[in-house]
C-alpha positions as CSV (number, residue, x, y, z in Angstrom):
1,X,-128.5,-39.8,131.6
2,X,-125.1,-38.5,132.6
3,X,-124.5,-34.8,132.4
4,X,-121.3,-34.7,130.4
5,X,-119.2,-31.5,130.4
6,X,-119.0,-30.1,126.9
7,X,-116.2,-27.6,126.8
8,X,-115.7,-24.8,124.3
9,X,-112.2,-23.7,123.5
10,X,-111.3,-21.7,126.7
11,X,-111.4,-17.9,126.5
12,X,-107.6,-17.6,127.3
13,X,-106.8,-20.0,124.4
14,X,-109.2,-18.3,121.9
15,X,-107.4,-15.0,122.8
16,X,-104.1,-16.6,121.9
17,X,-105.4,-18.1,118.7
18,X,-106.7,-14.7,117.5
19,X,-103.2,-13.4,117.9
20,X,-101.3,-16.4,116.6
21,X,-102.9,-19.7,115.8
22,X,-101.5,-23.2,116.4
23,X,-100.0,-23.1,112.9
24,X,-98.0,-20.0,113.9
25,X,-100.0,-17.6,111.7
26,X,-102.1,-14.5,112.3
27,X,-105.5,-14.8,110.6
28,X,-107.6,-12.0,109.3
29,X,-111.2,-11.5,110.6
30,X,-114.0,-11.5,108.0
31,X,-117.7,-10.7,108.0
32,X,-120.0,-13.8,107.9
33,X,-122.7,-12.8,105.4
34,X,-124.5,-16.1,105.6
35,X,-124.3,-17.3,109.2
36,X,-124.3,-20.9,110.3
37,X,-120.5,-21.2,111.0
38,X,-119.9,-23.6,113.9
39,X,-118.3,-21.4,116.6
40,X,-115.9,-23.1,119.0
41,X,-115.7,-20.2,121.4
42,X,-119.3,-20.5,122.4
43,X,-120.5,-23.8,120.9
44,X,-123.2,-22.1,118.8
45,X,-123.6,-21.1,115.2
46,X,-122.8,-17.7,113.8
47,X,-125.6,-15.4,112.6
48,X,-125.4,-13.2,109.5
49,X,-123.2,-10.2,110.2
50,X,-121.0,-11.8,112.8
51,X,-117.3,-11.0,112.5
52,X,-115.3,-14.3,112.6
53,X,-111.8,-15.6,112.3
54,X,-110.9,-19.0,111.0
55,X,-107.8,-20.3,112.8
56,X,-105.7,-23.5,113.1
57,X,-106.2,-25.2,116.4
58,X,-104.5,-28.2,118.0
59,X,-106.9,-29.4,120.8
60,X,-105.1,-32.5,121.8
61,X,-101.7,-30.8,121.9
62,X,-103.1,-28.3,124.4
63,X,-104.9,-31.0,126.5
64,X,-101.6,-33.1,126.5
65,X,-99.6,-30.1,127.7
66,X,-102.0,-29.6,130.6
67,X,-101.9,-33.3,131.5
68,X,-98.2,-34.0,130.9
69,X,-99.0,-36.3,128.0
70,X,-97.3,-36.8,124.6
71,X,-99.9,-37.5,121.9
72,X,-97.2,-38.2,119.3
73,X,-98.7,-38.8,115.9
74,X,-102.2,-38.2,117.3
75,X,-101.5,-34.5,117.5
76,X,-103.7,-32.9,114.9
77,X,-104.1,-29.3,113.8
78,X,-107.3,-28.2,112.1
79,X,-109.5,-25.3,111.3
80,X,-112.0,-23.8,113.8
81,X,-114.2,-20.7,113.6
82,X,-114.2,-18.2,116.5
83,X,-115.8,-14.8,117.0
84,X,-113.2,-12.3,116.0
85,X,-113.5,-10.6,119.4
86,X,-114.0,-12.2,122.8
87,X,-117.5,-13.4,123.4
88,X,-119.5,-14.4,126.5
89,X,-118.9,-18.1,125.9
90,X,-121.6,-20.8,125.7
91,X,-125.1,-19.5,125.5
92,X,-126.6,-22.7,127.0
93,X,-126.5,-24.9,130.0
94,X,-125.6,-28.5,129.5
95,X,-125.9,-30.1,126.1
96,X,-125.0,-27.9,123.1
97,X,-127.3,-29.1,120.4
98,X,-125.2,-27.7,117.6
99,X,-122.3,-30.0,118.6
100,X,-124.1,-33.3,117.8
101,X,-127.0,-32.2,115.6
102,X,-125.3,-33.7,112.5
103,X,-123.1,-36.7,111.9
104,X,-120.1,-36.6,114.2
105,X,-117.3,-38.8,115.3
106,X,-116.7,-39.0,119.1
107,X,-113.0,-40.0,119.7
108,X,-111.8,-41.2,123.1
109,X,-108.2,-40.5,124.1
110,X,-106.3,-42.1,127.0
111,X,-103.9,-40.5,129.5
112,X,-101.1,-40.5,126.9
113,X,-103.2,-38.6,124.4
114,X,-103.6,-41.7,122.1
115,X,-106.9,-42.7,120.5
116,X,-108.4,-45.7,122.2
117,X,-111.9,-45.7,120.7
118,X,-114.4,-43.8,118.7
119,X,-118.1,-43.8,117.8
120,X,-119.9,-42.5,114.7
121,X,-123.0,-40.5,115.8
122,X,-125.9,-39.9,113.4
123,X,-128.7,-38.5,115.5
124,X,-132.3,-38.5,114.4
125,X,-134.0,-35.1,114.6
126,X,-135.0,-34.3,118.2
127,X,-132.8,-37.0,119.6
128,X,-129.3,-35.6,119.4
129,X,-128.7,-35.4,123.2
130,X,-129.8,-39.0,123.8
131,X,-127.6,-40.3,120.9
132,X,-124.6,-38.3,122.0
133,X,-125.0,-39.4,125.6
134,X,-125.2,-43.1,124.6
135,X,-122.0,-42.7,122.6
136,X,-120.3,-41.0,125.5
137,X,-121.6,-43.6,128.0
138,X,-120.1,-46.2,125.8
139,X,-116.7,-44.5,125.4
140,X,-116.4,-43.5,129.1
141,X,-117.3,-47.0,130.2
142,X,-113.7,-47.8,129.2
143,X,-111.7,-46.6,132.2
144,X,-108.8,-45.8,129.9
145,X,-110.7,-43.0,128.2
146,X,-109.7,-39.6,129.8
147,X,-111.3,-37.2,127.3
148,X,-113.5,-37.3,124.2
149,X,-113.2,-35.0,121.2
150,X,-116.2,-34.4,119.0
151,X,-115.4,-33.8,115.3
152,X,-117.3,-33.3,112.1
153,X,-117.4,-36.4,109.9
154,X,-117.1,-34.7,106.6
155,X,-114.3,-32.2,107.4
156,X,-112.8,-33.6,110.6
157,X,-113.1,-30.2,112.3
158,X,-112.9,-30.1,116.0
159,X,-116.3,-29.3,117.7
160,X,-115.9,-29.7,121.4
161,X,-114.0,-31.5,124.2
162,X,-116.1,-33.6,126.5
163,X,-115.2,-34.7,130.0
164,X,-116.8,-37.0,132.5
165,X,-119.3,-35.4,134.9
166,X,-117.7,-33.7,137.8
């Protein structure tokens, strides 16, 4: 099985988003009384009592700027939860189970930032890593795929960026 690189939103970007998000707004932090919010700064779920911020994020826009691409109409802005203050980042090595433990869509993008493929992933309990890896193997088998974004099926929210093994 390939060891794909699941990337949270980088710490420098989360710092920017806390100040002004990709919709140009400053969002107010709030106390998470219930826990379970999918955190994009550390690829885990919040616990009751965490202080969070819900911001607008344009993951493909930022990737495209880094790679000299123009995603055009594929540039999407959507909501993501972050810790309201900087955190230590991912609390795991390798596969973040929270990313693919539910139905997800894995979207492959080419060097222009255009969608070139996608896979719907519905893992059985205890098999999330294998199911996610199979979808990534399939997408990355196409040499045109440069990066994969994992998104929630129901809400379309961005979960993580995935790159080929280094």
